[in-house]
C-alpha positions in Angstrom: 180.3 51.5 -24.5 177.9 54.2 -25.5 175.3 54.5 -22.8 172.6 56.0 -25.1 172.7 52.7 -27.1 172.5 50.5 -23.9 170.1 47.6 -24.9 169.4 46.8 -21.2 167.9 50.1 -20.4 164.1 49.9 -19.7 162.2 49.9 -22.9 165.3 49.7 -25.1 165.2 46.1 -26.3 162.9 44.6 -28.9 162.5 41.7 -26.6 163.2 42.3 -22.9 165.2 39.8 -20.9 162.2 38.8 -18.9 160.8 36.9 -21.9 163.8 34.8 -22.5 163.0 31.2 -21.8 159.3 31.8 -21.7 158.5 30.2 -25.1 156.5 27.4 -23.4 154.1 29.8 -21.7 153.7 31.9 -24.9 153.0 28.9 -27.0 150.5 27.5 -24.4 148.6 30.8 -24.4 148.6 30.7 -28.3 146.8 27.4 -28.0 144.4 28.8 -25.5 143.4 31.7 -27.8 142.9 29.4 -30.6 140.8 26.9 -28.7 138.6 29.4 -27.1 138.1 31.3 -30.4 136.8 27.9 -31.9 134.2 27.4 -29.1 136.3 24.7 -27.4 136.5 24.7 -23.5 139.7 25.8 -21.9 140.8 26.7 -18.4 141.9 30.2 -17.3 145.6 30.6 -16.4 147.5 31.6 -13.3 151.1 32.4 -13.4 153.1 32.3 -10.1 156.6 33.1 -8.9 158.8 35.3 -6.9 159.5 39.0 -7.6 161.9 39.6 -10.4 161.1 36.6 -12.5 159.3 38.7 -15.1 155.6 37.8 -14.4 154.4 41.4 -15.2 156.4 41.5 -18.4 155.0 38.1 -19.5 151.5 39.2 -18.6 152.0 42.3 -20.9 153.2 40.1 -23.6 150.2 37.8 -23.2 147.9 40.7 -23.5 149.7 41.8 -26.7 149.2 38.3 -28.1 145.4 38.5 -27.5 145.1 41.8 -29.2 147.1 40.5 -32.3 144.5 37.8 -32.4 141.8 40.6 -32.5 140.6 39.7 -29.0 139.3 42.3 -26.5 141.8 42.6 -23.7 142.1 44.6 -20.5 144.8 44.4 -17.7 144.5 45.5 -14.1 146.8 45.4 -11.0 145.1 44.3 -7.8 145.7 46.3 -4.6 145.0 45.1 -1.1 143.0 48.2 -0.2 140.9 48.5 -3.4 137.8 46.6 -4.4 137.6 45.0 -7.8 134.7 46.9 -9.5 136.4 50.0 -10.5 139.7 48.7 -12.1 137.7 45.7 -13.6 135.3 48.2 -15.2 138.1 50.1 -16.7 139.7 47.0 -18.1 136.6 45.6 -19.5 135.7 48.9 -21.0 139.0 48.8 -23.0 138.3 45.3 -24.0 134.8 46.1 -25.3 136.3 48.9 -27.3 138.7 46.5 -28.9 135.7 44.4 -30.0 133.5 47.4 -31.1 135.7 48.2 -34.0 134.9 44.8 -35.6 131.3 44.6 -34.5 128.6 45.4 -37.0 125.7 46.1 -34.5 126.5 49.4 -32.6 123.2 48.9 -30.6 124.5 45.5 -29.3 127.7 47.1 -28.2 125.9 49.9 -26.5 123.7 47.3 -24.8 126.7 45.6 -23.2 128.3 49.0 -22.3 125.2 49.8 -20.5 125.4 46.6 -18.4 129.1 47.5 -17.7 128.1 50.9 -16.5 125.6 49.5 -14.1 128.1 47.1 -12.8 130.6 50.1 -12.4 128.2 52.4 -10.7 127.7 49.9 -7.8 131.2 50.7 -6.7 129.7 53.9 -5.3 128.4 53.7 -1.8 124.6 54.1 -1.4 124.9 57.1 1.0 127.6 58.8 -1.1 126.9 62.5 -2.1 126.4 63.4 -5.7 129.7 65.3 -5.9 131.5 62.3 -4.4 130.1 59.7 -6.7 132.5 58.1 -9.2 131.5 58.1 -12.9 133.0 55.4 -15.1 133.1 57.5 -18.2 130.9 55.2 -20.3 128.7 57.4 -22.4 125.5 55.2 -22.8 122.4 54.8 -20.9 122.7 52.7 -17.8 121.1 49.2 -18.0 118.6 48.1 -15.4 118.4 44.8 -13.6 121.7 43.3 -15.1 125.0 43.2 -13.2 123.7 45.7 -10.7 122.5 43.8 -7.7 125.3 44.8 -5.5 126.4 41.2 -5.0 129.7 41.0 -6.6 129.5 37.3 -7.3 126.1 37.6 -9.2 127.1 40.7 -10.9 130.4 39.4 -12.1 128.8 36.3 -13.6 126.2 38.3 -15.5 128.8 40.9 -16.8 131.3 38.3 -17.9 128.5 36.5 -19.7 127.5 39.5 -21.6 130.9 40.6 -22.5 131.8 37.0 -23.6 128.7 36.8 -25.9 129.8 40.2 -27.5 133.1 38.7 -28.3 131.3 35.5 -29.8 129.6 37.8 -32.1 132.7 38.6 -33.9 134.3 35.2 -33.5 136.9 36.0 -31.0 137.2 36.3 -27.2 138.1 38.4 -24.3 141.2 38.2 -22.1 141.2 39.7 -18.6 144.6 40.0 -17.2 145.2 40.5 -13.4 148.6 41.3 -11.9 149.3 40.8 -8.2 146.2 38.5 -8.1 146.9 37.5 -4.4 146.0 41.1 -3.3 142.4 40.8 -4.4 139.9 41.0 -1.5 138.4 37.7 -0.4 134.9 38.5 -1.7 136.4 39.5 -5.0 138.5 36.2 -5.3 135.4 34.3 -4.5 133.4 36.1 -7.2 136.1 35.8 -9.7 136.3 32.1 -9.2 132.5 31.6 -9.5 132.4 33.6 -12.7 135.3 31.5 -14.2 133.3 28.4 -13.1 130.1 29.6 -14.9 132.0 30.4 -18.0 133.7 27.2 -18.1 130.4 25.4 -17.9 128.9 27.4 -20.8 132.2 27.4 -22.9 131.9 31.4 -23.2 135.0 32.9 -24.8 136.4 34.7 -21.9 139.6 33.7 -20.1 141.3 35.1 -17.0 145.1 35.3 -16.8 146.2 36.0 -13.3 149.8 36.6 -12.0 151.0 36.5 -8.5 153.2 35.3 -5.7 153.8 31.7 -5.0 151.0 31.3 -2.5 148.4 32.5 -5.0 147.1 28.9 -5.6 146.5 28.6 -1.9 144.5 32.0 -1.8 142.3 30.8 -4.7 141.7 27.3 -3.0 140.9 28.8 0.3 138.1 30.9 -1.6 136.6 28.0 -3.6 137.3 24.3 -3.3 136.8 23.8 -7.0 139.3 26.5 -8.0 142.0 23.8 -8.8 139.8 22.8 -11.7 139.3 26.3 -13.0 142.9 27.4 -13.6 146.0 25.9 -15.3 148.9 26.9 -13.0 152.3 27.7 -14.4 155.3 28.3 -12.2 157.6 31.1 -13.5 161.1 30.7 -12.2 164.6 32.0 -12.6 166.2 31.2 -15.9 168.5 28.2 -16.6 172.1 28.9 -17.7 171.1 28.7 -21.5 168.3 31.1 -21.3 170.0 33.5 -19.1 173.0 33.7 -21.5 170.4 34.3 -24.3 168.8 37.1 -22.3 172.4 38.7 -22.2 173.7 38.1 -25.7 170.5 38.8 -27.7 170.3 42.5 -26.8 174.1 42.9 -27.0 174.2 41.3 -30.6 171.4 43.5 -31.7 173.8 46.4 -31.1 176.5 44.7 -33.1 178.6 44.2 -29.9 179.9 41.2 -28.1 180.6 39.7 -24.7 183.4 37.4 -23.5 182.4 33.8 -22.1 184.1 34.7 -18.8 181.8 37.8 -18.6 178.8 35.6 -19.1 180.0 33.4 -16.2 180.2 36.4 -14.0 177.0 37.9 -15.0 175.1 34.6 -14.3 176.8 34.1 -10.9 175.7 37.7 -9.8 172.2 37.6 -11.2 171.4 34.0 -10.2 169.4 33.7 -13.4 166.7 36.1 -12.3 165.6 38.3 -15.3 165.3 41.5 -13.2 168.8 41.1 -12.0 170.1 40.1 -15.5 168.8 43.4 -16.7 170.4 45.4 -13.9 173.9 43.8 -14.1 173.8 43.8 -17.9 173.0 47.5 -18.0 175.8 48.4 -15.6 178.2 46.2 -17.4 177.4 47.8 -20.7 177.9 51.2 -19.2 181.2 50.3 -17.5 182.7 48.6 -20.7 185.2 51.1 -22.4 185.2 49.1 -25.6 183.8 46.0 -27.4 183.6 43.1 -26.3 182.3 43.3 -22.6 184.8 41.5 -20.4 184.8 39.9 -17.0 186.7 42.9 -15.6 183.9 45.1 -16.9 181.4 43.0 -15.0 183.4 43.2 -11.9 183.8 46.9 -12.2 180.0 47.4 -12.8 178.8 45.0 -10.0 178.9 47.6 -7.2 176.9 50.1 -9.4 174.2 47.4 -10.2 174.0 46.3 -6.5 173.7 50.0 -5.4 170.8 50.5 -7.8 169.1 47.2 -6.6 169.6 48.2 -3.1 167.6 51.4 -3.6 165.1 50.5 -6.1 164.4 46.8 -5.7 165.3 45.9 -2.2 165.3 49.2 -0.4 161.9 50.3 -1.5 160.4 47.2 -0.1 162.3 47.2 3.2 161.3 50.9 3.8 157.5 49.6 3.7 158.3 47.5 6.9 157.7 48.7 10.4 160.5 48.1 13.0 158.9 44.9 14.3 158.6 43.7 10.8 162.2 44.5 10.1 163.3 42.5 13.1 161.3 39.6 11.8 163.0 40.0 8.2 166.4 40.2 9.8 165.8 37.0 11.8 164.9 35.1 8.7 168.0 36.4 6.9 170.2 35.3 9.8 168.5 31.9 10.0 169.0 31.2 6.2 172.4 32.7 6.1 171.1 35.0 3.2 170.2 32.1 1.1 166.9 31.9 -1.0 165.3 29.3 1.1 162.4 29.1 3.7 162.9 29.6 7.5 160.7 27.9 10.2 158.4 30.2 11.9 159.1 28.4 15.2 162.9 28.9 14.5 162.3 32.6 14.0 160.6 32.9 17.4 163.4 31.0 19.1 166.0 33.2 17.4 164.1 36.3 18.6 163.5 34.8 22.0 159.8 35.4 21.7 156.6 33.4 21.8 155.3 32.4 18.2 152.0 34.0 18.9 153.5 37.3 19.8 155.2 37.3 16.3 152.0 36.5 14.3 151.0 40.2 13.7 154.4 41.1 12.2 154.4 37.9 10.1 150.8 38.4 8.9 151.5 42.1 8.0 154.6 41.1 6.1 152.6 38.7 4.1 149.9 41.3 3.3 152.7 43.6 2.1 154.0 40.9 -0.2 157.4 40.7 1.4 157.1 37.1 2.7 154.9 34.1 1.9 154.1 30.9 3.5 156.1 28.3 1.5 154.4 25.4 3.4 152.9 25.0 6.8 155.3 26.3 9.5 157.7 27.7 6.9 158.1 31.4 5.8 160.2 32.6 2.9 161.1 35.9 1.1 159.1 36.9 -2.0 162.1 38.8 -3.2 165.2 36.8 -4.4 168.4 37.7 -2.7 166.5 39.7 -0.1 168.2 37.8 2.7 171.7 38.6 1.3 170.7 42.2 1.0 169.6 42.3 4.6 172.9 40.7 5.9 174.9 43.2 3.8 173.3 46.3 5.3 175.4 48.4 7.6 
């Protein structure tokens, strides 16, 4: 069929496959927005799941929902080697601009922007030369004595409080969305939890929505013992058969085309219900189909093309980040699990490689920091990427 009309191409659909089956999370966030805007207490939200289940797309949709409710909203992606101040400053600057268009007191908006600027400027090192100092692009005088102590925990509480009060002035709230939340530095995680705790005590209209890998709850719990009470956790998993079929059929039907039931079976078997894979195999099947409807033969012909694309863009890009020692560890995991999406014992990996467990700790810890594996439970290690073991066993 016409590749120009391919509804599975990135950005082509009105509703991407990653949002199929996520109605529960969307409705729950709708309730959060309503409750917070009415001054009722509500916990912040944390989404967890493997790569490829659509957490980032869902996070983007939640941001769009907040904007439609006239909230201020900002989104950042955490990085292991970056402190929180700079990206957080940019995200909250965006949120304040969202609120400013409805606020009737420009002086009040400038006051909060001055506090944000003071917070942002603390990202600069004290001994940095003038030409090397980062400027946040906030064109107001810098506030003094508020959110500028240099202690990220104190400053974040003060900043969140002021931004939330600005939102309360116009009867809405602020949503801060953080992708790859497990990559925040320990001090920043601690500060974020402390700020959320303070806001929950005061009922201020600001919520944090984080998304990350399955071990994110353990990262938060290790930072603050009370973190379990601060967040509502939602596990984002692969789609069931009904939702997976909908994710395939809905975009096809929007193009007035069809797909045979046997082709749906083949697509589900190939994708395993993971939204990212549904999109990859669906796109390839559409391009391979000479006519309407898409048949099981079209899916079979297209599968190698989809797998080749995944091998480069999804699996290969992550594998290339691993060192030789780390690749050895990953291969051992794949061999032990026979390519299945299940955890391997860390002791079993050591036995398989004929090494002492302690000698493998550096490779394992580095793989965890790179987001390639996570600790499913004590003594267990698993891939963060679905089908990664199968990919490794299929490499030449």
